[in-house]
DODRENLO-536607 format. One record per residue (C-alpha): residue number from 0; y, x, z. Coordinates in steps of 0.5 Angstrom, whole numbers, padded with zeros to 4 digits. Each point is the difference from the previous one (the first is absolute). Example, Ala and Ser with C-alpha at 12.3 -4.5 7.8 and 13.67 -1.06 7.14 Angstrom:
<recs>
    n      v      u      w
    0  -0009   0025   0016
    1   0007   0002  -0002
</recs>
This chain:
<recs>
    n      v      u      w
    0  -0001   0000   0000
    1   0006   0005   0002
    2  -0002   0005  -0006
    3   0002  -0007  -0004
    4   0005   0000   0002
    5   0003   0007   0000
    6  -0002  -0002  -0008
    7   0004  -0005  -0001
    8   0007   0003   0003
    9  -0001   0006  -0004
   10   0000  -0004  -0006
   11   0006  -0004   0003
   12   0004   0005   0002
   13   0003   0002  -0008
   14   0001  -0007   0000
   15   0004   0001   0006
   16   0004   0006  -0002
   17   0002  -0003  -0006
   18   0002  -0006   0004
   19   0005   0005   0004
   20   0002   0004  -0006
   21   0001  -0007  -0004
   22   0004  -0003   0005
   23   0004   0006   0003
   24   0003   0001  -0007
   25   0003  -0008   0000
   26   0003   0002   0006
   27   0004   0006  -0003
   28   0001  -0004  -0007
   29   0003  -0005   0005
   30   0004   0006   0003
   31   0003   0001  -0006
   32   0002  -0006  -0002
   33   0004  -0002   0006
   34   0003   0007   0000
   35   0002  -0001  -0008
   36   0003  -0008   0002
   37   0003   0003   0006
   38   0003   0005  -0005
   39   0009  -0002  -0002
   40   0004   0002  -0006
   41   0005   0004   0001
   42   0008  -0002  -0002
   43   0006   0005  -0001
   44   0005  -0002   0004
   45   0006  -0003  -0004
   46   0005   0006   0000
   47  -0005   0002  -0004
   48   0000  -0006  -0005
   49   0007  -0002   0000
   50   0001   0008  -0003
   51   0002   0001  -0005
   52   0001   0006  -0002
   53  -0005   0008   0002
   54   0000   0007   0000
   55  -0006   0004  -0001
   56   0000   0006   0003
   57  -0005   0006   0002
   58  -0003   0000   0007
   59   0000   0007   0002
   60  -0005   0005   0001
   61   0001   0005  -0004
   62  -0002   0000  -0009
   63  -0008   0001  -0002
   64   0000   0008  -0002
   65  -0005  -0002  -0006
   66   0005  -0006  -0002
   67   0006   0001   0002
   68   0004  -0006  -0003
   69  -0006  -0006   0002
   70   0006  -0002   0003
   71   0005  -0001  -0004
   72  -0005  -0002  -0005
   73  -0002  -0006   0005
   74   0006  -0001   0002
   75   0002  -0002  -0007
   76  -0005  -0004  -0002
   77   0000  -0004   0007
   78   0008  -0001  -0003
   79  -0003  -0002  -0006
   80  -0004  -0004   0003
   81   0005  -0004   0004
   82   0005  -0001  -0007
   83  -0005  -0003  -0003
   84  -0002  -0005   0006
   85   0008  -0002   0001
   86   0000  -0003   0006
   87   0005   0007   0003
   88   0004   0004  -0003
   89  -0002   0007   0000
   90   0006   0004   0003
   91   0001   0006   0001
   92   0003   0001   0006
   93  -0002  -0003   0008
   94   0007  -0002   0001
   95   0000  -0005  -0004
   96  -0008  -0002   0000
   97  -0003  -0005   0004
   98  -0007   0003   0000
   99  -0002   0008  -0001
  100  -0006   0000  -0002
  101  -0004   0006   0001
  102  -0005   0004  -0004
  103  -0005   0006   0001
  104  -0004   0001  -0006
  105  -0009   0002   0003
  106  -0003   0007  -0001
  107  -0007  -0003   0000
  108  -0001   0006   0006
  109  -0001   0000   0008
  110   0005   0006   0000
  111   0004   0003  -0007
  112   0006   0006   0000
  113   0007  -0003  -0001
  114   0006   0002  -0001
  115   0006  -0001   0004
  116   0007   0000  -0001
  117   0005   0002  -0006
  118   0002  -0007  -0004
  119  -0005  -0005   0001
  120   0002  -0007  -0003
  121   0007   0002  -0002
  122   0003  -0002  -0005
  123   0006  -0001  -0004
  124  -0002  -0006  -0004
  125  -0006  -0004  -0003
  126  -0002  -0004  -0005
  127  -0005  -0004  -0001
  128  -0003  -0004  -0005
  129  -0004  -0007   0000
  130  -0003  -0005  -0006
  131   0006  -0003   0000
  132   0006   0004   0004
  133   0003   0006   0002
  134   0002   0003   0006
  135   0005   0006   0000
  136   0003   0002   0007
  137   0004   0005   0005
  138   0000   0003   0006
  139   0004  -0003   0005
  140   0001  -0001   0007
  141  -0003   0004   0005
  142  -0009   0000  -0001
  143  -0005  -0003   0004
  144  -0002   0006   0005
  145  -0004   0000   0006
  146   0000   0004   0006
  147  -0006   0005  -0002
  148   0002   0000  -0008
  149  -0002   0007  -0003
  150   0004  -0001  -0006
  151   0006   0005   0000
  152   0000   0008   0002
  153  -0005   0005  -0002
  154  -0006  -0001  -0003
  155  -0007   0002   0004
  156  -0007  -0002  -0001
  157  -0004  -0005   0006
  158  -0006  -0003   0001
  159   0001  -0008   0000
  160  -0007  -0003   0004
  161  -0003  -0008  -0003
  162   0005  -0003  -0005
  163  -0006  -0002  -0004
  164   0002  -0006  -0003
  165   0007  -0002  -0003
  166   0004  -0004   0005
  167   0006  -0005  -0002
  168   0004  -0002   0006
  169   0006  -0005   0001
  170   0006   0001   0004
  171   0006  -0004   0003
  172   0006   0003  -0003
  173   0007   0000   0000
  174   0007   0003   0002
  175  -0001   0000   0007
  176  -0007   0003  -0001
  177   0000   0008   0000
  178  -0007   0002  -0001
  179  -0004  -0006  -0002
  180  -0006   0004  -0002
  181   0000   0001   0009
  182  -0001  -0007   0000
  183  -0007  -0004   0002
  184  -0002  -0002  -0007
  185   0001  -0008  -0002
  186  -0008   0001  -0005
  187  -0003   0005  -0002
  188  -0005   0001  -0005
  189  -0005   0007  -0001
  190  -0005   0001  -0004
  191  -0002   0004  -0006
  192   0003   0000  -0006
  193   0004  -0005   0003
  194   0008   0003  -0004
  195  -0005   0001  -0007
  196   0003  -0003  -0005
  197  -0001  -0003  -0005
  198  -0002  -0006   0006
  199   0004   0002   0006
  200  -0005  -0002   0005
  201   0005   0000   0006
  202   0005  -0004  -0004
  203  -0005  -0005  -0002
  204  -0002  -0002   0006
  205   0007   0001   0004
  206   0001  -0006  -0005
  207  -0005  -0003   0001
  208   0001   0000   0009
  209   0008  -0003  -0002
  210  -0002  -0005  -0003
  211  -0004  -0003   0004
  212   0005   0001   0005
  213   0005  -0004  -0004
  214  -0006  -0005  -0001
  215  -0001  -0001   0008
  216   0008   0000   0001
  217   0000  -0006  -0005
  218  -0005  -0003   0004
  219   0002   0002   0007
  220   0008  -0004  -0002
  221  -0004  -0006  -0004
  222  -0004  -0001   0008
  223   0006   0000   0005
  224   0004  -0005  -0006
  225  -0006  -0004   0001
  226   0000   0001   0008
  227   0008  -0002  -0001
  228  -0001  -0006  -0004
  229  -0006  -0002   0004
  230   0004   0000   0007
  231   0008  -0004  -0004
  232  -0005  -0004  -0005
</recs>
């Protein structure tokens, strides 16, 4: 009798194990589904939605030794993408801009040699073209600076740790904000080839979040109006 019971238990053991695994997987899937339901979209503040202009700058950190003009090219591509979008007028300085967009091209490496100092991102003028527009400008006003800005001064080499991915950051700007890029960013996007043309994924993603935020703002306004009408029919 005991042998029979043991044989029965032995036969049922794989079934019990399979049931246990199935229950565990079900619990995990339920937790993941619950986590997804709890996730909420992040919307931009009104100052970004109401902004009319933006200046694009290179974030401090030096230039890659094997691609010293990579950041400047990325900056120009972002300016072209913004001009094509048409939501924000591309300004030439942070005095007249509502927003500062800081960009930095990724190196794809955990650490890479850099060139620091010299005339980094200091240009007397820009000429940019898109499919249907041309923008010509001359640098004026006080340029955006950072407390740890490496532009200017004697040229020297260094090593930058991290920075594998392209970076795109949005900051509040204005005449009373002397160093916008030293403040917390309003929105940040990092990705491999995020600044690479012709797509310029960073600008595409920024456009999406702006449009989603605008729709959400309209919905909130409609809800307020409906509540007000309900109180005062």
